[in-house]
C-alpha positions in Angstrom: 15.5 -18.3 2.7 14.6 -19.4 -0.8 12.1 -21.8 -2.2 8.3 -22.2 -2.2 7.6 -24.4 0.9 4.7 -22.1 1.8 2.7 -23.3 -1.2 2.2 -26.7 0.5 0.2 -25.0 3.2 -2.5 -23.5 0.9 -5.4 -25.9 0.7 -9.1 -25.4 0.6 -11.7 -27.9 1.8 -15.0 -28.5 3.5 -16.0 -27.0 6.8 -15.4 -30.0 9.2 -12.2 -31.6 10.5 -11.0 -34.0 7.8 -8.7 -36.9 8.5 -6.3 -37.1 5.5 -4.8 -40.3 4.0 -1.8 -39.7 6.4 -2.0 -39.0 10.1 -2.3 -35.2 9.4 -5.4 -33.5 10.7 -6.6 -30.3 9.1 -8.4 -27.8 11.3 -11.0 -25.5 9.7 -10.2 -21.8 9.9 -13.1 -20.1 8.1 -12.8 -21.4 4.5 -9.0 -22.1 4.9 -7.6 -25.3 6.2 -4.4 -25.1 8.3 -2.3 -28.2 9.0 -2.0 -29.2 12.7 0.5 -32.0 12.4 2.7 -34.0 10.1 4.4 -32.7 6.9 2.7 -35.1 4.5 0.3 -33.3 2.2 -3.3 -34.6 2.2 -4.1 -37.0 -0.6 -7.5 -35.6 -1.3 -9.7 -32.5 -1.4 -7.0 -30.3 -2.9 -8.0 -27.2 -4.8 -5.7 -25.0 -6.8 -4.8 -21.6 -5.5 -6.9 -18.8 -6.9 -5.6 -17.1 -10.1 -3.4 -14.1 -9.9 -5.3 -10.9 -9.8 -5.9 -8.8 -13.0 -5.6 -5.9 -13.2 -2.6 -5.6 -10.8 -3.0 -2.7 -8.3 0.2 -3.3 -6.4 3.5 -4.9 -7.2 6.7 -5.0 -5.1 9.6 -7.2 -3.9 9.9 -8.3 -0.4 12.8 -6.6 1.5 15.0 -9.6 1.1 13.9 -10.3 -2.5 13.1 -13.9 -1.8 9.6 -13.3 -3.0 7.5 -10.6 -4.7 4.0 -9.3 -3.9 1.2 -9.2 -6.5 -2.1 -7.6 -5.4 -5.4 -7.0 -7.1 -8.5 -5.3 -5.7 -9.5 -8.4 -3.6 -6.5 -10.5 -3.1 -2.7 -10.5 -2.4 -0.3 -13.2 -3.5 3.3 -13.7 -2.3 5.2 -15.6 -4.9 8.7 -17.2 -4.7 11.3 -15.5 -6.9 13.0 -18.9 -7.4 10.0 -21.2 -8.1 7.1 -18.8 -8.6 5.1 -21.0 -6.2 2.6 -19.4 -3.9 4.1 -18.6 -0.5 1.3 -16.5 1.0 -2.2 -15.5 0.2 -4.7 -12.9 1.5 -8.3 -12.7 0.2 -10.4 -9.7 1.1 -13.9 -11.0 2.0 -15.5 -7.6 2.7 -17.1 -6.5 -0.5 -16.9 -2.9 0.6 -13.1 -3.0 0.8 -10.5 -3.1 -1.9 -6.8 -3.9 -1.5 -4.5 -0.9 -1.9 -1.0 -2.2 -0.9 0.8 -5.0 0.8 4.3 -5.8 2.1 6.2 -8.5 3.9 8.7 -11.3 3.8 7.8 -15.0 3.6 11.1 -16.3 5.0 9.5 -19.4 6.5 6.3 -20.5 8.1 7.3 -19.3 11.5 9.1 -16.1 10.4 6.6 -14.6 8.0 6.0 -10.9 8.6 3.3 -9.4 6.4 0.9 -6.4 6.4 -1.9 -5.3 4.1 -3.7 -2.1 3.3 -7.4 -2.1 2.4 -9.7 0.8 1.8 -13.3 1.8 1.5 -13.4 4.3 -1.3 -11.1 7.1 -0.2 -12.8 7.5 3.2 -11.1 4.8 5.3 -7.9 2.8 5.2 -7.4 -0.4 7.2 -3.9 -1.5 8.1 -3.6 -5.1 9.2 -0.6 -7.0 10.5 -0.6 -10.8 10.3 0.6 -13.4 12.7 3.8 -15.3 11.9 3.1 -19.0 11.4 0.4 -18.7 8.8 0.6 -18.6 5.0 -3.1 -18.0 4.5 -4.2 -14.6 5.8 -7.8 -14.5 7.1 -9.3 -12.2 9.7 -8.8 -14.8 12.4 -5.1 -14.6 12.0 -4.3 -10.9 12.2 -2.5 -9.6 15.3 -3.2 -5.9 14.9 -5.2 -3.4 13.0 -5.4 0.4 12.7 -7.9 2.5 10.9 -7.2 5.8 9.1 -9.9 8.2 7.8 -9.5 9.8 4.4 -8.3 13.2 3.6 -5.1 13.9 5.5 -4.9 10.2 6.5 -4.4 9.1 2.9 -2.3 5.9 3.1 0.2 5.5 0.3 2.3 2.5 1.3 3.2 0.0 4.1 6.5 -1.6 5.1 7.3 -4.2 7.8 10.4 -4.9 9.9 10.1 -7.6 12.6 7.3 -6.6 14.9 7.2 -3.0 13.5 4.8 -1.8 10.8 5.7 1.4 8.9 2.7 3.2 7.4 3.4 5.9 4.8 0.8 8.6 4.5 0.7 11.5 2.1 2.1 14.0 4.8 3.8 11.8 7.4 5.2 8.4 8.3 4.1 6.4 11.3 5.9 3.4 13.0 3.4 1.1 14.7 3.9 -1.7 17.2 1.7 -4.7 17.9 -0.1 -4.9 21.2 -2.7 -7.5 22.1 -5.3 -6.6 24.7 -6.7 -9.0 27.3 -9.8 -9.2 25.2 -10.1 -10.4 21.6 -9.8 -6.8 20.4 -6.4 -6.0 18.9 -4.7 -2.8 17.8 -1.6 -1.4 16.3 -0.3 1.4 18.5 1.7 4.4 17.5 5.4 4.2 18.4 6.7 7.2 16.4 5.7 9.7 13.8 7.7 11.8 11.3 6.3 14.7 9.3 7.4 14.3 5.7 5.7 17.1 3.8 4.1 16.1 0.6 4.8 12.4 -0.3 2.2 11.4 -3.0 4.5 8.6 -4.2 4.6 6.9 -0.8 8.4 6.9 -0.8 10.0 5.0 2.1 12.8 2.4 2.5 13.4 0.1 5.5 16.5 -1.9 6.3 16.2 -5.7 6.2 18.9 -6.5 8.7 18.5 -7.1 12.4 18.6 -3.4 13.3 15.6 -1.3 12.3 16.4 1.8 10.2 14.3 3.7 7.7 14.6 6.6 5.2 11.7 8.8 4.0 11.3 12.3 2.5 12.0 15.2 4.8 9.9 18.3 5.4 11.4 20.1 2.4 11.7 19.2 -1.2 14.8 17.2 -2.0 15.4 16.4 1.7 15.6 12.9 3.2 15.0 11.9 6.9 17.1 9.0 8.2 16.6 7.2 11.5 18.4 4.2 13.0 16.9 2.5 16.0 18.4 0.6 18.9 17.1 -2.9 19.7 15.2 -1.5 22.7 13.1 0.6 20.3 14.8 3.9 20.9 15.9 6.2 18.1 19.7 6.1 17.9 20.9 9.7 17.9 21.4 11.7 15.9 18.5 11.7 13.5 20.0 12.6 10.1 18.5 15.1 7.7 20.2 15.1 4.3 19.7 17.8 1.6 20.0 15.3 -1.2 18.7 17.3 -4.2 17.4 20.7 -5.1 14.2 19.3 -6.6 11.6 16.8 -5.4 12.5 13.2 -4.7 11.5 10.5 -7.2 13.0 7.4 -5.5 14.9 6.4 -2.4 16.6 3.2 -1.2 18.4 1.9 1.9 21.1 -0.8 2.1 20.2 -4.0 3.9 22.3 -3.0 7.0 20.8 0.5 7.0 24.2 2.3 6.6 23.7 3.6 3.1 21.0 5.7 1.5 20.5 6.2 -2.3 18.3 9.0 -3.8 17.2 10.3 -7.1 15.2 13.4 -7.9 12.4 14.0 -10.4 15.1 15.2 -12.9 16.3 11.6 -13.1 19.8 12.2 -14.3 21.8 11.6 -11.0 21.7 9.1 -8.3 23.5 10.0 -5.0 24.7 7.7 -2.2 24.9 9.1 1.3 26.0 7.8 4.7 23.0 7.1 6.9 25.0 7.9 10.0 26.2 11.4 9.2 24.6 12.4 5.8 28.0 12.6 4.0 27.8 12.3 0.2 29.9 9.3 -0.7 29.3 8.7 -4.4 27.5 10.4 -7.3 26.3 8.2 -10.2 24.9 9.4 -13.6 22.0 7.5 -15.1 22.0 9.4 -18.4 22.1 12.8 -20.2 18.4 13.3 -20.5 15.8 13.5 -17.7 13.9 10.4 -16.8 11.3 9.1 -14.3 13.1 6.9 -11.9 11.0 3.9 -11.0 13.2 2.0 -8.6 16.6 2.0 -6.8 18.0 -1.1 -5.1 21.2 -2.1 -3.3 22.6 -5.6 -3.5 22.7 -7.5 -0.2 26.4 -6.8 0.3 26.0 -3.1 -0.8 28.6 -3.6 -3.6 26.1 -2.9 -6.4 23.2 -0.5 -7.1 20.5 -1.0 -9.7 18.3 1.8 -11.1 15.2 1.4 -13.4 13.5 4.3 -15.2 11.1 5.0 -18.0 14.0 5.0 -20.5 13.7 1.2 -21.0 17.1 0.6 -19.5 18.1 -0.8 -16.1 21.5 0.5 -15.0 23.9 -1.4 -12.7 26.5 0.6 -10.9 29.5 -0.5 -8.8 29.3 1.0 -5.3 32.9 2.1 -4.5 32.5 2.7 -0.8 34.6 1.3 2.0 32.2 -0.6 4.2 33.9 -2.1 7.3 32.3 -5.3 8.5 29.8 -4.9 11.4 29.8 -7.0 14.6 26.7 -7.4 16.8 28.3 -4.9 19.3 28.7 -2.1 16.8 25.7 -2.7 14.4 23.9 0.3 15.9 27.0 2.6 16.4 27.5 5.6 14.1 30.7 4.3 12.5 32.3 6.3 9.8 32.1 5.4 6.1 34.2 6.8 3.3 34.6 6.4 -0.5 36.8 3.5 -1.3 40.2 4.5 -2.7 40.2 1.6 -5.1 38.2 -1.6 -5.7 39.2 -4.2 -3.1 38.0 -7.3 -4.9 37.6 -8.7 -8.4 33.9 -8.4 -8.0 34.1 -4.6 -8.4 37.2 -4.5 -10.5 35.3 -3.0 -13.4 34.2 0.0 -11.5 32.0 2.5 -13.3 32.6 4.1 -16.6 33.9 7.7 -16.7 34.2 10.3 -19.4 37.5 10.5 -21.3 37.7 14.1 -19.9 37.2 13.0 -16.3 40.9 13.9 -15.6 39.9 17.6 -16.0 36.9 17.3 -13.6 38.3 20.1 -11.4 38.0 22.5 -14.4 35.0 21.2 -16.4 31.4 20.8 -15.3 30.5 17.9 -13.0 29.0 16.0 -16.0 32.4 15.1 -17.2 33.6 13.6 -13.9 30.4 11.6 -13.3 30.5 7.8 -12.9 28.4 5.9 -15.4 26.9 2.4 -15.1 29.1 -0.6 -15.8 26.2 -2.7 -17.0 23.0 -1.7 -18.9 20.1 -4.0 -19.4 17.7 -3.1 -22.2 14.0 -3.9 -21.4 10.8 -3.5 -23.5 9.4 0.1 -23.4 6.1 1.3 -22.0 6.2 -0.6 -18.7 7.2 0.3 -15.2 9.9 -2.1 -13.8 11.1 -2.8 -10.3 14.5 -4.2 -9.6 16.2 -6.2 -6.9 19.2 -8.5 -6.6 18.7 -12.2 -6.5 20.1 -14.8 -4.1 22.8 -15.9 -6.6 25.9 -13.7 -7.0 25.7 -11.0 -9.7 22.1 -11.7 -10.5 19.5 -9.0 -11.1 15.7 -9.5 -10.9 13.5 -7.2 -13.0 9.8 -7.2 -12.3 7.3 -5.6 -14.7 3.8 -4.4 -14.1 3.0 -6.2 -17.4 3.6 -9.6 -15.8 7.2 -10.1 -17.0 9.9 -11.3 -14.7 13.5 -11.3 -15.9 16.5 -12.9 -14.1 19.8 -11.6 -15.5 23.3 -12.5 -14.7 25.8 -9.7 -15.3 29.6 -9.9 -15.6 31.0 -8.0 -12.7 34.4 -7.6 -14.4 33.5 -6.8 -18.0 30.1 -5.2 -17.6 28.5 -4.4 -21.0 25.0 -4.3 -22.4 22.3 -7.0 -22.2 19.2 -6.9 -24.4 16.3 -8.9 -23.0 13.8 -7.7 -25.6 14.6 -10.5 -28.1 14.1 -13.7 -26.2 16.8 -12.8 -23.8 19.6 -12.6 -26.4 22.7 -10.9 -25.0 24.0 -8.0 -27.0 27.5 -7.8 -28.5 30.1 -10.0 -26.8 28.6 -10.0 -23.4 28.0 -13.5 -22.1 25.3 -13.0 -19.5 22.5 -15.5 -18.9 18.9 -14.2 -19.1 15.7 -15.9 -18.1 12.2 -14.4 -18.9 9.0 -15.6 -17.3 5.4 -14.4 -17.5 4.5 -14.7 -13.8 0.9 -14.4 -14.7 1.4 -17.7 -16.6 4.6 -19.3 -15.3 4.3 -22.3 -17.7 5.6 -20.1 -20.5 9.3 -19.5 -20.0 12.1 -18.5 -22.3 15.8 -18.4 -21.5 19.1 -17.9 -23.1 22.5 -19.0 -21.9 25.6 -17.9 -23.9 28.6 -20.0 -23.1 
């Protein structure tokens, strides 16, 4: 779901019940007012949302890329990718705590699913899961909490999927469920735990479809651990361990339906795509000749495209040439075989990926010459970490920078090419993509370029 309807629910006011100009009554919840009836906004006592945090300590896309999460030390903002309006807000009121991470989807008022991580120095971490139906997150609204001590319980990231909360620690991953006691005390209880070995980057990817699946580092360097769960909460056998690389992992991703896994190592030259059901290598993609720090990997919602960002100031878009039979509700959790597609099946992937002119001799020359290269390259300013996701419109890529820059780029699925967003979004060469650039720290300043 797109749009910024949640912003209309963020209002501050005095501490008593206030009859608005319409028939809407606003109920006090601490310092936050929550509407009880009617959809008409109050005519008075409006206050602007607090400014975005600076410096930014956490930045991420929601799993469906309908919004992105910006966190500072004392607040978390969920912003719409379409309108940049505020869709959710959490403010840490305990002066001893600082925000470390956050996650969640703001699909609608009744379907929001969010979690936050706060910490006291490095000695305690507090994981909180928030009730659906609220866009302002205060202590009154949380439905579960779990506390981790420091040291081995060093929390690196958090993910959400439905009622499940995935906590990524430096040496393991925990899947938590929500359980409300008869008293007012609430807790998140442990459903499952996976030993990951060293995971200082907090690597983990979770499916965004109806079925719960996740991928995380395995116990050995270069290994990934994949699980797909049944609706009843049981792990669908078998659990898959994939020896993806010979060196440590730098980034991982999972397709929306949980059937594909993409990985990159610290070398940063290759990206590999595996089947989540049996661990088979389905496709190997080459980012470049030289090593790089891979910042982010993302599948498109239909799993036809893969985007990769790195410290080389270029975002690569690859065609995923894998045969993905459509899923029905009955077989969404079944193993189901996947295989490399023999040929593009639609114009949307007709470009395919570039190959070396010597690829015909791949059986005799090193693998470098038979590698698949990206069909589209997007040049971005240097010196900034960028995250990537695919937008709601077809063939649209979203690029989010820790420097406050947000780019929305349309790429040509048939011609591919190079897009340079460093010069006010001016496309390079003969490529006719549209580029929009916004400083999300100050959305009123926007530049765009559209080449007919």
